[in-house]
N, C-alpha and C positions, 0 to 999 in steps of 0.2 A: 568348184565352189570354195569359198573361204570358210575356214573352221578353226576354232581354238582347241589345240591338242595339248593334253597334259603329258609331259615327259618325266615327271618326278617332282618331288617337293620344291616349290619355288620356280619351276620351269614350265611355263605355259606359252605356246607359240601359235600365232595366227598364220596359217599356211593354206596353200591351195591343195585341195584333195578332190578325189573323184566324187561325183554325185552318187549317193547310194543307189544300188539296184534293188528293186523290190521283187518279192516272190508271191506265191499263192497266199491269199488272205491278208496281204500287207497293204499299207498306204505309204505314199511318199508325200510329205508335208513341206510346202514352201514356208519357211519360218518367217513370221512377221515380227515377233518379239520374244525374247527370253528374259527371265528375271534372275537376278543373282540370288543366291541362297547361302545361308550359313554353312550348310553341308558342303557346298562347292568351295567355300573359303577354307574350310578345314581340310578338304582334299588337296587344294592348291598348296597349303602350308605344310602338311605332314603326310599326304598320301591317303589311300583308302585300300582296304583289303581286296576290293573288287576292281580297283583301278589299275589295270595292267597297261603300262605305257607302250606306245602312244595311244591316248584315248581322247576322243572329243567329249568334253564334259558339259554340264548344264542339263537341267531336267524340268524347269518350269517354263512352259512355252505355249504359244498359240499361233495358228497360221491358216493357210488354205491348202486344200487337197490339190496336189500337182499330178499324181498318178494313182490309179486304182488297180490293185492287184486282182487276179482271177479269184472268183468265188466270194468277193467282198460285196455285201449288200448294204444299202442304205446310205452310201456315200458316192459322191460324184465330183469330177474335177471342178475346181473353183469354189467348192463349199468351204465356208469358214468353220474351222474346227478347233477344239481343244482336247488334249488327252492327258491322262495321268501318266506317270513315269513307269508304271508296272501294272501287272494284273495277275491274280492268283491262278493256280492250275485247276482248282475246284475238284481235285481227286485225291490229294494227299490227306494224311490224318487231320491236320489242322483245318484244312478247308472243310472236311467232312463234319467236324465238330463246331462249325460256325465261327472259326477264327481265320478267315482268309488273309488277314493282314500278316499272319505268322506263317503263311504258306512255305512249305519246305523247298518249293521250286521258284520262289519269288526272284531270286538272284539271276535266273536264266534270262529274264526279259526286263532288266532294270535300265531304263534309258539314262544315259549319262554316267553309268557305272559299269555294268557288264555289256552294255550295248551303246553304240555311239550316240552322243547327246545333242543338246539343243543350242550350244554356242556355235551355230553353223547356219548356213543359208537353207539347208534342207535336213529333214529328219525322217528316218525310216521307222515306221511303227510296226512292231511284230504282231502276228495274228491275234494273240491273246489280248493285247491292249486294244487293237481295233475292235474286237468283238465285245469286250466288257467295259472298257474305260475311255472310249472316244465319243465325243458329242459334238453336234452342230452348235455353233454359237448363235444365240438369238441376235436378230438384226441390230437391236439397240445396245448391245454390249460390246464395248471396244475390245480389241485384241489384248491390250494391256491389262484390262480388268479380268478377262477370261483366263489369262495366264496364272492368276492367283488360285485357280481351281485346285491344283495339287497341294500347295501348302495349307490352304483352308480345309481341304479334306482331312489332312492330318489333325488339324485343330478340332474339326467336327468329331473325329474319333475320340480325342482326348476329353472333350466336353461331355460326350456320351458316358464315358467312364467315371466322370467326376460326380454325377448325380446331383448337380446343383438344383436347388429349389428355392422358392420364395420363403422367407426373406433373407437368405444366407448372406453372410459376409464372406466374400471371396478375395483372397490375397494372391495376386499375380506377381511373381518374381521375374523381372526382366521386361523391358519395354521395347524390345526389338520387334520385328514384324510378327513373329509368332505370339509374343506376349500381347501385342495390340489386337491381334485377331481373337485371342482368348478373352480379352476385356469385352469385346463386342458381343461374343457369343454368350458369355456369362450373363450379361444384361438381358439378352434375348431369353435366356432360360429362367429369368425372374430373380436374379441376385439382387438383394436389397442394397448392398454396398459393395463396390469393387475398389480395392486398394491396390496400388501398383508401386513396386520398389524398383529403382534403377539408379545408377551412379550418374547418369546424364540428365541435367536439367532440361535440355532440349527434348529428349525423349519423353520425359515426364510431362512436359507441356503438351506433347502430341497425345499422350495417353488421356489427359484430361479432356482434350477436344473430342476424343473418340468414346467417351463415356465413363472414364474412371471417376469415381466420386472423391477419392483422396489419393494423393501421392506421398510417398515417404522416401527419404534418402537412404543411402546404403550404410548409414551410421546406426547400427543395431536396429534393423527394421522389425525384428521379431518383437522387441519391447514396444516399438511404436504401434504395432498391430494389436498387441495385448492391451495397450492403454486405451484403445478404442472399444474394447469388449469386456470391460470389468475384469481384466487380466485373464480372460479365457483363451483367446486366440481365434484364429479364423476357422469358420466352419469347413471351408475348402481352401487349400493352398495349392497353387499351380506353379511348379518350377519350370521356367521357360528360358533357362540360360545354358545349362549343361556343364556345370562344374560341381565337383564333390562338395565344396563348401556351401554352395547354394542348395544342394540336395539336403545337407544337414540343417541349414537355415529353415527350409520348408517344413521339416519335421518339428523343429522347435516352435514354429509359428502357428501350428495347428492345434486347435482345442482338443480336449478329451472327447473321444467318440467321433472326431472329425476325419476328413479324408485328405490325404496328401497325394497329389498327382505329380509324378516325376516324368515330365515331358521331355526335358532337354537331355540329349545324349552326351555323356561324358567321354573323354578320351579313353581309348581302349586300355584295359588293365587298371583303370581307376578304381579306388575303393572309397567308400564314405562311412564314417562312424555314426551309428545311430544309438542314441541313449535307450538301452533296453527297458529302463524303468518307464520312460515316456511311452514307449510302444506297448508294453505289457499292461501297466496300470491305467494308461490313458485309452486303451482299446482303439488305437489308431488304425486306420485303413490306409495302407500304402499301395499305390497303383502305378506300375510302369506303363508307359504308353509308347507304341511303335506303329508308325506308318498309317495306312488307311485301308478301307474296304471299298468294293465297288459301290455299295450304298452310300458311303461317305462322300465319294466323288460326285455321285448324282445329287446329293443334298448340297454339296458345296456350290455346284453350278446354279442350283435353284436359289440359294441365298444371294449369290452375286447378281443373278438375273433380276431378282426382285428388289435389289438395292437394300437388302436388309443388313448387309455387311458392307462397310465403306472401305474400299481398297485403294482408291486413287491417291490419297494422301500418304500412303506407305511408300510410294515411289518418290524418292528424293533426288534422283539424278537420272538423266537419259543420255546414253552414250552409244557409240558405234561398236560393232564387233571387234574392230581393230584396237579398241581401248579396253577390252575385257579385263586385262590384268590390272590396269589402273582402277577399274571399277571395284575389283576385289580388294585392292589396297585401300580404297576409301572405306570399305566395310571393315577392314582390319583396324583402321584408325578410329572407328566409331563415327566417321563423318557421313556415312550413308546408311540408310535402313534397307532399302531395296533399290537396285539400279536396273532400269529397263534397257536391255541391249537389243539394238536393231542391226540387221545386216548392213 
């Protein structure tokens, strides 16, 4: 089969490799579509702690069941399915205290990181993912839409932690795919006003089409948000970029007693400077957000199936597997939001 293998920063090769063999409790998926992701781009450009070359990358995908392993129940060959890229062990400390997204053993079965990924014609699903985070796709949901289940599940988790309520003013920093999904879920949660900041006019236009009430430029956005709120700031600020400077911006833009959600992951070793006076005297709540839980994955598929979240317009390009590096370069330039990769 054809697959895109990562050999190190800047080195991604489409090669012929063996079709994965499956074992007890596993599924072999014939991949119909994989979506590009900002994390894939970061891995391509600078590597990843779990990416031991050569590794097939990619982790947002949907396809059909090609083979069913022994002891697998509820799946059959030809079934249209979507899966998350991981599943918790349900026995470690964090799983026992209700934080399965922080599972100590999550790295063991992380598709596209510690396990071969989805930029390939076939994907092998480990037993934990099959058992907890694999679903049949409803007949009226296209593969491309279903492939959004994993990134949307992460956003569902972030929105749950943000405690948005009517009529909050929510400020979203970043109008990439994650920011645009946050915009839509914030409105579903009852946000009265959603403000989005980004440096790209094209992305801000897309944000407005997907429900943003106001967009602001990257020229001092904290002051622009405060101008909308009698100088208070946002009730909830969601950082969806992953840079220390935008983490700092998120804190500055949040009102006293408000919540700052730090969703975007910064480069390893990064530090951000937070004004201790704002934190202490403003009684801010800062929340880091990571990954998703099985319930988030289930809710994500429900939202997509019910057309409550619009995902089609987030795919700006459609390319073949042989063009995957070009697709990631388009993202690097800001010329693409999501690229749908087909075998």
